[in-house]
C-alpha positions, 0 to 999 in steps of 0.5 A, spaced: 632 525 484 629 523 491 624 528 491 622 526 484 621 519 486 617 521 492 612 525 488 611 519 483 610 515 489 604 519 492 601 520 485 601 512 484 598 512 491 593 517 489 591 513 482 590 507 486 586 510 491 581 513 486 581 506 482 579 503 489 573 508 490 571 507 483 571 500 483 567 500 490 562 505 487 561 501 481 560 494 485 555 498 489 551 501 483 551 494 480 548 491 486 543 495 489 539 492 495 533 489 493 527 488 497 521 483 496 514 486 497 507 483 496 500 487 495 493 485 493 491 488 486 487 494 488 485 499 482 489 506 482 493 504 489 496 498 487 495 496 479 499 491 476 496 493 469 500 500 469 507 502 468 508 505 475 503 499 478 499 504 482 500 510 487 502 506 493 507 502 489 510 509 486 511 512 492 514 506 496 519 505 490 521 513 489 522 513 497 526 507 497 530 509 491 532 515 495 535 511 500 539 506 495 534 501 495 530 497 490 524 493 490 520 488 487 513 487 488 509 480 487 501 482 486 497 476 490 490 476 494 491 479 500 490 473 505 496 470 501 500 477 502 499 476 509 501 469 509 508 471 505 510 476 510 508 472 516 513 467 513 518 472 512 518 470 504 517 477 503 520 483 506 514 488 506 506 488 505 504 494 501 497 498 503 496 495 510 491 498 514 493 498 522 490 494 527 492 493 534 492 485 533 497 486 527 501 491 530 504 485 535 507 482 529 508 488 524 512 494 524 508 500 521 511 505 517 509 513 517 502 514 513 503 513 505 496 515 504 489 517 507 482 515 505 476 513 507 472 506 507 465 508 503 459 504 503 455 502 497 448 500 497 442 499 491 439 505 488 433 504 491 435 503 498 434 508 503 440 506 508 444 511 511 450 510 515 449 513 522 453 508 526 455 501 527 448 500 530 445 502 523 448 496 520 445 491 524 440 486 521 444 487 514 448 483 510 454 486 508 459 484 503 467 484 506 473 481 503 477 476 506 483 478 511 481 485 510 482 489 517 476 493 518 475 497 525 474 492 531 467 495 532 465 493 525 468 486 526 466 484 532 458 486 532 454 480 532 448 483 529 452 484 522 452 479 517 458 479 514 459 476 507 466 474 505 468 474 498 475 475 495 474 481 491 470 488 491 468 486 484 465 480 486 461 483 492 459 489 487 456 483 483 453 480 489 450 487 491 446 488 484 444 481 484 441 482 491 445 477 495 447 482 500 445 489 502 451 493 502 458 492 501 464 497 502 472 498 500 476 504 500 473 510 497 478 511 491 478 504 489 470 503 489 469 509 485 474 506 480 471 499 480 464 502 479 467 507 473 471 501 470 467 495 471 460 496 472 456 499 466 451 505 468 452 503 475 449 510 477 442 507 475 443 500 479 447 503 485 449 509 490 454 511 495 452 512 502 454 519 504 457 518 511 463 513 510 464 507 515 471 510 517 477 514 515 483 509 514 490 510 513 495 506 508 501 504 511 508 499 509 509 494 514 514 489 515 514 483 519 517 484 526 521 477 526 525 480 520 532 482 523 532 488 518 525 490 519 527 496 523 532 498 518 527 497 512 522 501 515 526 507 517 529 507 510 522 508 507 520 513 512 526 517 511 525 517 503 518 518 504 520 525 508 524 527 503 519 526 497 514 530 501 520 535 502 522 536 495 515 536 492 515 529 489 510 526 493 505 531 491 506 530 484 505 523 484 499 524 488 496 529 483 498 525 477 493 520 479 487 525 478 483 522 484 478 527 485 476 528 478 
């Protein structure tokens, strides 16, 4: 009889333990860790008008999900996105370019994607990029708060004309208000193909890029969880690359077509 009672007691304890584990698992699954991200709408790379919301967003989402995180992204102009992260009103900045100045207050992830900054010129222009000095004396359309390289930003011989979007800069270029403009290679190509009719008769792409650019995820160093968040993303990104999902995501955007 005592043996039977001991056996029944152990069985009940096992059932209670299993019930507790199921409860904990259920609660964990019902309340995933949610991160707030911000980014500037950037065709192909950050696109609020598509289901996956762009290549960068899709990679970031998939990487975080492998580590038990979810995130929500708010699309705002780049200057606004920077302010929201600096004020800790958002956890993450997606699509950030690296600079020594930003590195003082932002912690960068591993590289999400690599590209180049392409220059656009009028069709009849003979301009060719041969270095920063070749831009001197020219009006170059830039975007507010974008971090180009230091040589470009500090050269006093270049007239940098700031706008809030690449599309505005393209229209200014066609209208003759600026001499050149520039942005990410894939963004430029998508914007021209999508928004400018017969653009090849009006504009052309300069063969030599201004610079190579890596794109990152970044978190404010003032956020007490910044290291944990970036580490989780890096682990997730490595997992995506190891199992082939990263390559599949990139290939699905048909960037070279």
